[in-house]
C-alpha positions in Angstrom: 139.6 147.0 122.2 137.8 144.7 124.8 134.5 146.5 124.0 134.9 145.8 120.3 135.4 142.0 121.0 132.3 142.0 123.2 130.2 143.7 120.5 131.5 141.3 117.9 130.8 138.3 120.1 127.2 139.4 120.7 126.7 139.9 117.0 128.0 136.5 116.2 125.9 134.9 118.9 122.8 136.6 117.5 123.5 135.3 114.0 124.1 131.8 115.4 120.8 132.0 117.3 118.9 133.1 114.2 120.2 130.1 112.2 119.4 127.7 115.0 115.8 129.0 115.1 115.4 128.6 111.4 116.7 125.0 111.5 114.4 124.2 114.5 111.3 125.6 112.6 112.3 123.7 109.5 112.6 120.4 111.3 109.5 120.8 113.5 106.8 121.6 111.0 103.6 119.6 110.9 103.3 117.8 107.5 100.3 119.1 105.6 98.1 117.6 102.9 95.5 119.7 101.1 93.5 118.3 98.2 90.4 116.8 96.7 89.4 113.2 97.1 87.5 111.5 94.4 86.1 108.0 94.0 89.3 106.3 92.8 93.0 106.9 92.2 92.6 107.5 88.5 90.5 110.7 88.8 93.2 113.1 88.0 93.1 114.9 91.3 95.0 114.3 94.6 93.2 111.0 95.5 96.2 108.8 94.8 98.6 111.2 96.6 97.0 111.0 100.1 98.0 107.4 100.8 101.6 108.2 99.9 101.5 111.2 102.2 99.9 109.1 105.1 102.3 106.2 104.6 105.3 108.6 104.7 104.1 110.1 107.9 102.9 107.1 109.9 103.1 107.7 113.6 103.2 111.4 113.2 100.8 114.2 113.6 99.7 115.7 110.3 97.3 118.4 109.1 94.6 117.4 106.6 92.4 119.7 104.6 90.4 117.4 102.3 87.4 118.2 100.0 85.3 115.2 98.8 84.1 115.2 95.2 81.2 112.8 95.7 78.7 111.6 98.3 79.7 107.9 98.1 83.0 107.8 99.9 82.5 109.3 103.4 80.2 108.7 106.4 80.0 108.7 110.2 78.8 105.3 111.4 76.8 104.4 114.5 80.0 103.7 116.5 81.3 107.2 116.1 83.8 106.3 113.3 84.3 108.8 110.5 85.2 106.8 107.4 86.3 107.9 104.0 87.5 105.6 101.2 88.3 105.3 97.6 88.9 102.5 95.1 92.0 101.7 93.2 89.8 101.8 90.1 86.0 102.5 90.4 85.4 100.4 87.3 87.0 97.4 89.0 85.6 97.8 92.5 86.4 94.2 93.5 90.1 95.0 93.4 89.9 97.0 96.6 91.1 100.4 97.7 91.9 102.5 100.8 89.7 103.1 103.9 90.6 105.8 106.4 89.1 105.5 109.9 88.9 108.3 112.4 87.5 107.7 115.8 85.2 110.6 116.7 84.7 111.5 120.3 83.0 114.4 122.0 85.1 117.5 122.1 87.5 116.3 119.4 89.1 119.2 117.6 88.5 118.9 113.9 86.2 120.3 111.3 83.8 118.4 109.1 81.3 120.1 106.8 78.8 117.8 105.0 76.9 120.5 103.1 76.5 119.7 99.4 78.5 122.7 98.4 81.6 122.1 100.5 82.0 118.5 101.9 85.2 119.1 103.7 87.4 117.5 106.5 90.0 119.7 108.2 92.2 119.2 111.2 95.3 117.8 112.9 95.3 114.0 113.1 97.8 111.4 114.4 98.3 108.5 112.0 98.1 105.5 114.3 98.8 102.7 111.8 97.8 100.5 108.9 96.3 97.1 108.4 95.8 95.1 105.2 95.4 94.4 102.6 92.3 92.4 103.4 90.3 91.5 100.4 92.2 94.2 98.5 91.5 96.9 101.1 94.0 98.8 103.2 92.7 100.4 106.4 94.4 103.5 107.9 93.6 104.4 111.5 93.8 108.0 112.7 92.7 110.1 115.6 92.0 113.8 115.9 94.6 115.7 117.9 94.0 118.9 119.9 95.6 121.9 118.3 97.3 122.8 121.5 99.1 119.5 121.4 100.7 120.2 118.1 
């Protein structure tokens, strides 16, 4: 009789452990955004969704996999800042938009492909914060995060 209780206790403990692991994995996933970025929020693709995603995950580490639809909205400047931006409405450029700033340092762990056929940004980033609006523009500051730190 004692052996039966021991076996039953082990089985119940195993089931409880499985549920705890599932709950842990569900709560500790890195939020992910995958989509195409156009020139403004009215382009019919995911451009307008990225700010909602970033705003919801401020202060967190996120995974971004972004394709750019044009050559106008991304660049790496002389100070090592990767920038991409889009307008609220490209027909009304004076109304502003969103600018994403990623400080690029040597040995940072993210992927950027500027070939005409792909134009892609991919990696884990920590969303450090927001500023604005200034003259209609919001700025979002992010930094690459090593994969091992995630």
